[in-house]
C-alpha positions as a printed Julia matrix, in Angstrom:
374×3 Matrix{Float64}:
 -19.2   32.35   11.9
 -20.12  28.58   12.03
 -20.36  26.46    8.98
 -19.89  22.78    7.98
 -16.92  21.05    6.45
 -15.51  17.6     5.67
 -12.6   17.24    8.08
  -9.93  14.6     8.01
  -9.45  13.86   11.66
  -7.0   11.01   11.13
  -5.25   9.39    8.18
  -6.92   6.37    6.57
 -10.16   7.34    8.38
 -13.39   8.45    6.62
 -14.07  12.3     6.22
 -15.96  13.65    9.23
 -18.7   16.11    8.16
 -18.93  18.44   11.03
 -19.68  21.99   12.14
 -16.55  24.21   12.41
 -15.75  27.82   13.36
 -14.62  30.08   10.6
 -12.85  33.44   11.11
 -13.62  36.43    8.8
 -11.14  37.2     6.04
  -8.18  39.23    6.82
  -5.97  41.35    4.58
  -5.73  40.0     1.0
  -8.4   37.23    1.69
 -11.87  36.37    0.57
 -14.85  34.63    2.21
 -16.67  32.48   -0.31
 -19.88  30.6    -0.02
 -19.3   27.33   -2.01
 -21.57  26.25   -4.7
 -19.77  23.06   -5.97
 -16.69  21.05   -5.34
 -15.15  18.25   -7.56
 -13.94  15.24   -5.72
 -10.41  14.72   -6.98
  -8.11  11.83   -6.36
  -5.45  13.94   -4.76
  -7.73  14.41   -1.71
  -7.87  10.58   -1.51
  -3.98  10.62   -1.53
  -4.11  13.11    1.46
  -6.56  10.88    3.23
  -4.51   7.69    2.72
  -1.21   9.26    3.5
   0.49   8.68    0.14
   1.56  12.34   -0.18
   2.36  12.9     3.49
   4.63  15.92    3.77
   3.17  17.67    0.75
  -0.1   18.55    2.27
  -1.31  19.38    5.8
  -1.59  16.41    8.18
  -4.82  15.71   10.18
  -6.86  17.58   11.16
  -7.46  19.3     7.87
 -10.35  20.26    5.52
 -10.17  18.53    2.11
 -11.0   19.73   -1.33
  -9.22  21.88   -3.96
 -11.47  21.94   -6.95
 -14.28  24.4    -6.34
 -16.55  27.33   -7.3
 -18.67  29.63   -5.2
 -19.97  33.2    -4.54
 -18.07  35.85   -2.71
 -19.6   36.89    0.54
 -16.93  39.28    2.1
 -13.54  40.65    1.1
 -10.68  41.54    3.34
  -8.55  44.68    3.47
  -6.71  45.45    0.3
  -8.94  43.24   -1.97
 -10.18  45.9    -4.48
 -11.01  43.72   -7.52
 -13.75  41.48   -5.91
 -16.88  42.35   -4.2
 -19.8   40.38   -2.53
 -21.89  38.61   -5.1
 -18.97  37.89   -7.53
 -18.83  34.36   -8.86
 -15.43  32.76   -8.71
 -13.45  29.59   -9.37
 -10.52  28.55   -7.31
  -7.14  27.61   -8.69
  -5.58  24.83   -6.68
  -2.18  26.49   -7.09
  -2.12  30.29   -6.19
  -0.83  32.81   -8.62
   0.69  35.82   -6.97
   1.96  37.38  -10.29
   5.05  38.73   -8.62
   7.32  35.75   -7.84
  10.08  34.62  -10.26
   8.04  31.8   -11.5
   4.94  33.88  -12.23
   7.11  36.52  -13.81
   8.62  33.91  -16.08
   5.23  32.71  -17.22
   5.0   29.57  -15.01
   2.47  30.6   -12.34
   1.68  26.82  -11.89
   4.98  26.92   -9.88
   4.12  30.08   -7.92
   6.17  30.71   -4.7
   2.91  31.44   -2.78
   2.28  27.68   -2.81
   5.08  27.17   -0.18
   2.56  26.92    2.59
   0.87  23.94    0.91
   2.52  21.72    3.51
   0.87  23.48    6.48
  -2.38  24.49    4.65
  -2.1   27.91    6.34
  -3.11  31.4     5.05
  -0.51  32.76    2.59
   0.25  36.24    4.11
   0.41  35.63    7.81
   0.77  31.78    8.14
  -2.33  31.72   10.39
  -5.51  29.67   10.41
  -9.06  30.78    9.74
 -10.72  27.4    10.13
 -11.04  25.65   13.56
 -12.74  22.6    14.92
 -15.36  23.26   17.72
 -13.01  21.43   20.15
 -10.23  23.83   19.57
  -7.94  22.51   16.83
  -6.61  24.66   13.95
  -7.58  23.16   10.52
  -5.17  23.16    7.61
  -6.63  23.44    4.14
  -5.91  21.15    1.19
  -4.13  23.3    -1.46
  -4.84  26.31    0.73
  -8.6   26.09   -0.2
 -10.61  23.58    1.7
 -13.45  23.35   -0.85
 -15.18  20.47    1.15
 -16.89  23.09    3.21
 -20.14  25.19    2.88
 -17.98  28.4     3.38
 -14.12  28.97    3.24
 -11.64  31.79    3.52
  -8.85  31.86    0.93
  -6.18  34.19   -0.32
  -7.08  36.4    -3.35
  -4.09  34.79   -5.31
  -6.2   31.54   -5.57
  -9.25  33.25   -6.94
 -10.42  33.7   -10.49
 -13.4   35.91  -11.18
 -15.94  34.6   -13.72
 -19.12  35.69  -15.34
 -22.2   35.39  -13.18
 -24.06  33.45  -15.98
 -21.43  30.65  -16.01
 -22.86  27.52  -14.26
 -21.02  27.1   -11.13
 -21.77  23.41  -10.88
 -19.58  22.85  -13.93
 -17.15  25.63  -13.21
 -15.7   23.94  -10.18
 -14.14  21.28  -12.53
 -11.81  24.06  -13.99
  -9.92  24.3   -10.72
  -8.01  21.02  -11.1
  -8.96  18.18  -13.24
  -9.94  19.75  -16.51
  -6.99  22.2   -16.81
  -4.49  19.7   -15.39
  -5.44  16.92  -17.99
  -5.89  19.22  -20.99
  -2.64  21.1   -20.2
  -0.74  17.82  -19.65
  -1.4   17.1   -23.34
  -1.28  20.5   -24.86
   1.38  22.22  -22.85
   3.56  19.64  -21.11
   3.46  17.02  -23.76
   3.2   19.58  -26.6
   0.85  17.34  -28.62
   0.99  18.35  -32.33
  -1.3   17.6   -35.28
  -0.71  13.97  -36.4
   0.93  12.74  -33.12
   0.42   9.36  -31.7
  -0.62   9.74  -28.02
  -1.22   7.2   -25.28
  -2.96   8.27  -22.0
  -2.31   5.78  -19.08
  -5.36   6.21  -16.75
  -8.66   7.84  -17.95
 -10.41   9.07  -14.78
 -11.03  12.85  -14.2
  -7.61  14.03  -15.32
  -6.87  11.45  -17.91
 -10.27  11.95  -19.76
  -9.18  15.68  -20.05
  -5.76  14.62  -21.27
  -7.69  12.71  -23.95
  -9.71  15.72  -24.87
  -6.56  17.87  -24.89
  -4.75  15.54  -27.27
  -7.76  15.2   -29.57
  -8.28  19.02  -29.73
  -4.53  19.54  -30.45
  -4.85  17.32  -33.65
  -3.47  13.88  -32.48
  -3.81  11.27  -35.17
  -4.16   8.49  -32.57
  -5.19   8.78  -28.92
  -5.11   5.46  -27.04
  -6.78   5.4   -23.64
  -5.34   2.74  -21.36
  -7.41   1.84  -18.24
  -8.47  -1.48  -16.61
 -12.02  -0.21  -16.05
 -14.23  -0.91  -19.13
 -16.67   2.09  -18.19
 -13.74   4.49  -18.24
 -12.49   3.14  -21.61
 -15.95   3.51  -23.15
 -16.26   7.11  -21.81
 -12.76   7.97  -23.12
 -14.05   7.24  -26.61
 -16.56  10.21  -26.03
 -13.71  12.54  -25.22
 -11.85  11.77  -28.34
  -9.99   8.51  -27.86
  -9.41   6.47  -31.12
  -8.27   3.3   -29.54
  -8.42   1.8   -25.93
  -6.46  -0.89  -24.09
  -7.16  -2.52  -20.69
  -3.42  -2.5   -19.68
  -0.03  -1.32  -20.81
   0.73  -4.98  -21.79
  -2.22  -4.98  -24.23
  -1.11  -1.5   -25.47
   2.37  -2.89  -26.09
   1.02  -5.83  -28.11
  -1.0   -3.5   -30.3
   1.6   -0.88  -30.53
   2.98  -2.17  -34.07
  -0.55  -1.98  -35.77
  -1.66   1.26  -34.15
   1.61   3.28  -34.51
   3.07   1.69  -37.53
   5.73   0.13  -35.26
   7.09   3.65  -34.47
   5.8    3.94  -30.81
   3.86   6.73  -29.28
   5.14  10.26  -29.62
   3.65  11.28  -26.23
   2.84   9.09  -23.42
   0.79  10.9   -20.53
   0.6    9.28  -17.08
  -2.71  10.13  -15.32
  -3.44   7.05  -13.42
  -4.8    7.47   -9.89
  -1.5    6.58   -8.13
   1.77   6.44   -9.98
   4.52   3.91   -9.18
   8.0    3.48  -10.59
   7.44   0.05  -12.04
   4.47   0.96  -13.97
   6.05   4.12  -15.25
   8.99   1.85  -16.47
   6.44  -0.19  -18.41
   4.81   2.86  -19.81
   8.12   4.29  -20.85
   8.39   1.54  -23.39
   5.37   2.69  -25.2
   7.28   5.77  -26.39
   9.17   5.7   -29.55
  12.15   7.8   -30.53
  12.21  11.3   -29.1
   9.06  10.49  -27.18
   7.86  12.56  -24.24
   6.69  10.79  -21.21
   4.76  13.13  -19.02
   4.17  12.43  -15.28
   1.1   14.26  -14.07
  -0.2   11.68  -11.56
   1.17  11.8    -8.07
   3.67   9.17   -6.81
   3.92   8.35   -3.13
   6.35  10.53   -1.27
   7.88   7.29    0.18
   8.88   6.17   -3.29
  12.63   6.44   -3.75
  13.27   5.02   -7.27
  11.84   5.01  -10.82
  12.32   1.97  -12.99
  13.11   3.95  -16.19
  15.72   2.54  -18.51
  18.29   5.24  -18.7
  19.99   3.89  -21.81
  16.8    4.44  -23.75
  16.79   8.03  -22.83
  20.13   8.47  -24.36
  19.86   6.16  -27.4
  16.41   7.21  -28.37
  16.43  10.63  -26.92
  13.43   9.92  -24.9
  12.33  12.74  -22.41
  10.74  12.31  -19.02
   8.74  15.38  -18.18
   7.02  16.36  -14.89
   3.71  18.33  -15.12
   1.89  20.36  -12.39
  -1.51  21.67  -13.11
  -0.81  20.75  -16.72
   1.93  23.46  -16.89
  -1.06  25.85  -17.23
  -1.9   29.43  -15.93
  -5.02  29.74  -13.78
  -5.78  33.27  -14.96
  -5.34  32.56  -18.64
  -6.41  28.97  -19.01
  -9.44  28.55  -16.67
 -11.53  31.33  -18.44
 -10.36  30.17  -21.87
 -11.16  26.58  -21.45
 -14.57  27.47  -19.97
 -15.32  29.59  -22.93
 -14.57  26.53  -25.13
 -17.21  24.56  -23.03
 -19.78  27.35  -23.62
 -19.01  27.23  -27.29
 -19.49  23.38  -27.29
 -15.83  22.54  -27.99
 -14.95  21.21  -24.66
 -16.9   18.5   -22.8
 -17.65  19.11  -19.21
 -21.15  17.76  -18.62
 -20.01  14.23  -19.56
 -17.31  14.35  -16.98
 -19.78  14.52  -14.02
 -20.96  10.97  -13.33
 -22.8   11.69  -10.14
 -23.49  14.55   -7.79
 -23.44  14.29   -3.93
 -24.29  16.3    -0.87
 -21.49  17.11    1.53
 -22.88  14.42    3.91
 -22.39  11.87    1.02
 -18.7   12.58    0.56
 -17.49   9.18    1.75
 -20.08   7.51   -0.54
 -18.62   9.51   -3.52
 -15.01   8.54   -2.8
 -16.04   4.89   -2.52
 -17.59   5.26   -5.99
 -14.24   6.57   -7.14
 -12.32   3.77   -5.52
 -14.72   1.26   -7.31
 -14.12   2.77  -10.68
 -17.74   3.92  -10.98
 -17.01   7.71  -11.42
 -15.14   9.86  -13.87
 -15.78  12.73  -11.49
 -18.1   13.02   -8.59
 -19.21  16.51   -7.64
 -20.44  17.87   -4.31
 -23.28  20.4    -4.67
 -23.89  22.78   -1.81
 -27.31  24.33   -1.15
């Protein structure tokens, strides 16, 4: 069949919205008609080459935060049928590999084909340009398309009355940010928490910290609009920079420093991480959720402080969460009015407006832009 998708033809070039050829699903795969796709910063990293080697090179279809309706299932898929509503998890969960069996499906071995963006079972391609090129998929999904074919390991079935335009956000940003606070950082009641960067992921780290009972949540971001929005998600204090946060640290934390520091800025770098490391007090956890460039070789973290103050540097992928447990659970919290999703969506776009949406993200105008499909 033919459908339309946003294709990255060359690194550092705009997304090309064009017609593509899509093969039917094979064994273990599902064809989904997309309803909505969040516009995450990670796709921007793929476009600008900052994470070269971790995702498919051009040409590729972007998008990894999506929801839609099943149109067709391949051989062996017996738990889904046409008409089912689904959310994608940007990391597949096979349920059988050592990481899944150990309760860490966010590190599932099925994600090994991320670098090629090929189908999990046979390493093949289902998406092709009309001029004959195979198309890799961002995070094995390619949600910047009207239709896509994915492996069943990336699919979570949801109730048909759940709004798909909000459900898409659960595939990455919400769970990643929330889990960074609740799971990776292990925020406890009474903790002092600093979140560095409060866009789509950072806003949810703020939410997670507040829901976990943090006494103080300081949102650090240079964009005033984002700082103001962070207060809606549970921040108690804001700062425009790490330097400002350091100046106010004695009054906000009673000179103890923060118990948890969560890095969720758009692009991480070693120097900024070193500055943020100083926000943490004794036995603080500094959580790295944001992506650093694959070209970065060193982190400017003072090792002596890790020993003398027992500080911990912790990596976090998908907020250390489980797509099959946490996506439905958090969406239920939204339906009960305990988790904010509507407030995350600053503006919606058509697929043809994808470059406009990413420019708004670069300009600091969006917490999360969402593409809506017909």
